[in-house]
DOLO-174011 format. One record per residue (C-alpha): residue number from 0; residue in three letters; x, z, y. Coordinates in Angstrom, 2 decimals, decimal comma. Layout:
BEGIN
  seq  type        X        Z        Y
  NUM   ALA        X        Z        Y
...
This chain:
BEGIN
  seq  type        X        Z        Y
    0   MET   143,32    50,93   -12,86
    1   GLY   144,43    53,93   -11,88
    2   ASN   148,19    52,63   -11,53
    3   TRP   147,30    49,37   -10,32
    4   PHE   144,88    51,32    -7,00
    5   LYS   148,08    53,33    -6,43
    6   THR   150,44    50,37    -6,81
    7   THR   147,57    48,38    -4,47
    8   LEU   148,03    51,29    -1,76
    9   LEU   152,12    51,48    -1,94
   10   MET   152,13    47,86    -1,11
   11   ALA   149,80    48,32     1,97
   12   ALA   151,81    51,08     3,29
   13   LEU   154,82    49,14     2,90
   14   THR   153,54    46,17     4,63
   15   ALA   152,30    48,65     7,57
   16   LEU   155,51    49,96     7,73
   17   ILE   157,20    46,60     8,37
   18   VAL   154,87    45,69    10,94
   19   PHE   155,58    48,85    12,53
   20   VAL   158,87    48,73    12,40
   21   GLY   159,74    45,10    13,09
   22   ASN   157,53    45,41    15,84
   23   LEU   159,05    49,01    17,55
   24   LEU   162,82    48,01    16,52
   25   GLY   163,51    44,07    16,42
   26   GLY   160,51    42,93    18,44
   27   GLN   157,98    39,59    16,51
   28   ASN   161,06    37,23    16,41
   29   GLY   163,82    40,44    15,27
   30   MET   160,53    41,04    12,77
   31   ILE   160,11    37,61    11,67
   32   LEU   163,92    37,04    11,56
   33   ALA   164,56    39,62     9,38
   34   PHE   161,69    38,75     7,06
   35   ILE   163,05    35,04     6,60
   36   ILE   166,37    36,85     5,75
   37   ALA   165,00    39,13     3,16
   38   ILE   163,25    36,10     1,52
   39   GLY   165,81    34,16     1,04
   40   MET   168,01    36,64    -0,33
   41   ASN   165,18    38,10    -2,67
   42   PHE   163,65    34,49    -3,71
   43   PHE   167,10    33,65    -4,98
   44   SER   167,33    37,27    -7,21
   45   TYR   163,96    36,51    -8,60
   46   TRP   164,59    33,37    -9,51
   47   PHE   168,20    33,64   -10,89
   48   SER   167,59    36,91   -12,30
   49   ASP   167,69    36,64   -15,82
   50   LYS   170,99    34,56   -15,57
   51   ILE   172,78    37,31   -13,39
   52   VAL   171,79    39,73   -15,02
   53   LEU   172,35    38,63   -18,91
   54   ARG   175,60    36,93   -17,90
   55   MET   176,40    40,68   -16,47
   56   TYR   176,12    42,72   -19,42
   57   HIS   177,64    39,71   -21,35
   58   ALA   174,27    39,43   -23,78
   59   GLN   174,09    37,15   -26,46
   60   GLU   171,12    35,20   -27,71
   61   VAL   170,18    35,37   -31,07
   62   THR   168,27    33,33   -33,46
   63   PRO   165,71    34,45   -35,87
   64   SER   168,21    33,82   -38,31
   65   GLU   171,15    36,19   -36,99
   66   SER   168,35    39,40   -35,73
   67   PRO   165,49    38,54   -38,05
   68   GLU   163,61    42,34   -38,19
   69   LEU   164,12    42,07   -34,31
   70   HIS   162,34    38,74   -33,75
   71   GLN   159,67    39,61   -36,16
   72   ILE   158,66    42,48   -34,00
   73   VAL   159,23    40,97   -30,77
   74   ALA   156,69    38,13   -31,96
   75   GLY   154,37    40,36   -33,48
   76   LEU   153,97    42,32   -30,10
   77   ALA   154,16    39,09   -27,74
   78   GLN   151,26    37,61   -30,22
   79   ARG   149,24    41,14   -29,62
   80   ALA   150,05    40,85   -25,80
   81   SER   149,11    37,26   -25,60
   82   LEU   152,25    36,81   -24,32
   83   PRO   154,34    32,99   -25,24
   84   MET   157,43    34,03   -27,07
   85   PRO   160,85    35,48   -24,98
   86   ARG   163,80    34,48   -25,69
   87   ILE   165,75    37,29   -27,32
   88   TYR   169,49    38,78   -26,20
   89   ILE   171,47    41,20   -27,88
   90   ILE   174,11    43,09   -25,56
   91   PRO   177,48    44,46   -26,97
   92   GLU   177,23    48,01   -25,64
   93   ASP   177,19    51,22   -27,22
   94   SER   174,50    52,74   -25,00
   95   PRO   170,66    52,42   -25,76
   96   ASN   169,30    50,22   -23,13
   97   ALA   166,64    47,49   -23,19
   98   PHE   165,17    45,47   -20,10
   99   ALA   162,72    42,72   -19,58
  100   THR   163,70    39,82   -16,93
  101   GLY   162,81    36,58   -16,13
  102   ARG   160,21    34,91   -13,45
  103   ASN   157,09    34,64   -15,17
  104   PRO   156,31    35,20   -18,75
  105   GLU   156,99    31,59   -19,69
  106   HIS   160,68    32,43   -18,39
  107   ALA   160,95    35,59   -20,13
  108   VAL   163,78    37,34   -21,70
  109   VAL   163,97    40,41   -23,63
  110   ALA   167,49    41,96   -23,78
  111   VAL   168,40    44,79   -26,32
  112   THR   171,77    46,77   -27,09
  113   GLU   173,33    47,06   -30,07
  114   GLY   173,63    50,70   -29,76
  115   LEU   169,64    50,84   -29,22
  116   LEU   169,04    48,59   -32,29
  117   LYS   171,54    51,46   -34,43
  118   LEU   169,88    54,46   -32,99
  119   MET   166,21    53,76   -33,37
  120   ASN   164,05    52,98   -36,55
  121   ARG   161,41    50,32   -36,52
  122   ASP   158,56    51,95   -35,23
  123   GLU   160,85    53,73   -32,04
  124   LEU   162,47    49,69   -31,69
  125   GLU   159,01    48,75   -31,34
  126   GLY   157,66    51,19   -28,98
  127   VAL   160,54    50,28   -26,52
  128   LEU   160,50    46,68   -27,04
  129   ALA   156,40    47,10   -26,50
  130   HIS   157,01    48,39   -23,06
  131   GLU   159,59    45,61   -21,70
  132   LEU   156,90    43,23   -22,85
  133   ALA   154,41    45,60   -21,09
  134   HIS   156,56    44,57   -17,90
  135   VAL   156,56    40,87   -18,47
  136   ARG   153,10    40,75   -18,80
  137   ASN   151,87    42,95   -15,49
  138   ARG   154,29    40,84   -13,69
  139   ASP   156,54    43,86   -12,49
  140   ILE   159,24    41,53   -12,04
  141   LEU   156,98    39,86    -9,04
  142   ILE   155,89    42,96    -7,86
  143   GLY   159,45    44,46    -7,87
  144   SER   160,49    40,76    -5,93
  145   ILE   158,14    41,25    -3,32
  146   ALA   158,39    45,21    -2,71
  147   ALA   161,99    44,56    -2,50
  148   THR   161,59    41,96     0,34
  149   MET   159,88    44,23     2,43
  150   ALA   161,98    46,82     1,74
  151   GLY   164,80    44,74     2,59
  152   ALA   163,44    43,23     5,92
  153   ILE   163,04    46,88     6,89
  154   MET   167,14    47,60     6,28
  155   ILE   168,09    44,52     8,09
  156   LEU   165,97    45,57    11,14
  157   ALA   167,18    49,21    10,89
  158   ASN   170,70    47,12    10,97
  159   MET   169,79    45,14    13,93
  160   ALA   168,18    48,44    16,26
  161   ARG   171,78    50,52    14,96
  162   TRP   173,67    47,25    16,76
  163   SER   171,30    47,56    19,76
  164   ALA   171,67    50,58    20,17
  165   PHE   175,83    50,55    20,09
  166   LEU   175,75    47,75    22,50
  167   GLY   173,14    49,33    24,89
  168   GLY   170,40    47,16    24,07
  169   GLY   167,88    51,09    23,65
  170   SER   168,34    51,08    27,33
  171   SER   165,66    47,81    28,20
  172   SER   163,01    46,27    27,02
  173   ASP   163,18    42,50    25,49
  174   ASN   160,59    40,30    26,54
  175   GLN   159,05    40,53    22,83
  176   GLY   158,74    44,13    22,63
  177   GLY   161,67    45,24    20,47
  178   GLY   162,67    48,71    20,95
  179   ARG   160,14    49,17    23,74
  180   GLY   159,72    53,09    24,67
  181   LEU   163,18    54,08    22,85
  182   GLY   166,42    55,00    24,09
  183   GLY   169,42    54,71    22,46
  184   ILE   169,19    57,89    20,26
  185   GLY   165,63    56,65    19,29
  186   LEU   167,17    53,83    18,04
  187   ILE   169,36    55,16    15,80
  188   VAL   166,95    57,82    14,44
  189   MET   164,03    55,08    13,40
  190   SER   166,90    52,98    11,95
  191   ILE   167,55    55,53     9,41
  192   LEU   164,13    56,92     8,46
  193   ALA   162,85    53,61     8,50
  194   PRO   164,64    52,42     5,74
  195   LEU   164,64    55,64     3,96
  196   ALA   160,88    55,48     4,54
  197   ALA   160,93    52,31     2,79
  198   MET   163,06    52,92    -0,33
  199   LEU   160,56    56,09    -0,91
  200   ILE   157,81    53,97    -1,14
  201   GLN   159,61    51,17    -3,28
  202   MET   160,64    53,85    -5,48
  203   ALA   157,05    54,81    -5,58
  204   ILE   155,94    51,32    -6,73
  205   SER   158,55    51,38    -9,46
  206   ARG   157,35    54,26   -11,01
  207   SER   153,83    53,40   -10,39
  208   ARG   154,52    50,19   -12,77
  209   GLU   156,50    52,25   -15,06
  210   TYR   153,47    54,35   -15,60
  211   GLN   151,28    50,72   -16,41
  212   ALA   153,78    49,75   -18,76
  213   ASP   153,49    53,14   -20,98
  214   ALA   150,16    52,73   -21,36
  215   SER   150,29    48,88   -21,88
  216   GLY   153,22    49,45   -24,26
  217   ALA   151,26    52,06   -26,45
  218   GLU   148,37    49,57   -26,64
  219   PHE   150,73    46,81   -27,74
  220   ALA   152,46    48,73   -30,01
  221   GLY   148,91    50,30   -31,48
  222   HIS   150,22    53,24   -32,37
  223   PRO   152,04    57,01   -30,46
  224   ILE   155,03    57,13   -31,52
  225   GLY   158,06    56,27   -30,15
  226   TRP   156,49    54,52   -27,81
  227   ARG   158,40    55,53   -24,45
  228   THR   161,69    53,94   -22,91
  229   PRO   165,07    55,52   -23,67
């Protein structure tokens, strides 16, 4: 519950930041425009994230006959976590790594590199995969997409503010209040500080979800050995 509470507070802080920065830098119309653009960009990423990342890593889906032990481990963990069986992919890379993606548990994908399979024994591999499945059950991909949308909107607003300052827009107030009370220097300073604050909050949200996935993964694996991510 501690990590969920922390995530909720951080999401609230990110929401408050976008409202404050949006009204300050872009006005109401600017904030709405930036938010619509950010939603569009991140909706595409959220809906097609599995296809994009798997193609990027040249991952290949494997069947139970091609990789029986890997399928057995994932099937056992999915059952313990009350999740549908995800699709399983292997990435042709020597570096040890694993990740889970997909927009929801019904469309989840678990991918591991060849290097991870060579490096880890069954218990260690089970621990890593339990952590990744915890991200799926905890809906961390959705949470990350929402956080990215809000942070992206703030960055778009910051870019708008910088252009406004360079073009002399900071010398007067618009009808919607964008940049009200800020001169050109003030707009530039806020356009730098606001994205940094959004990035830090987004990183803190990601870290809190990692801690929660560690706790859930240990529960799914059923033993304390080797359950952390590589």
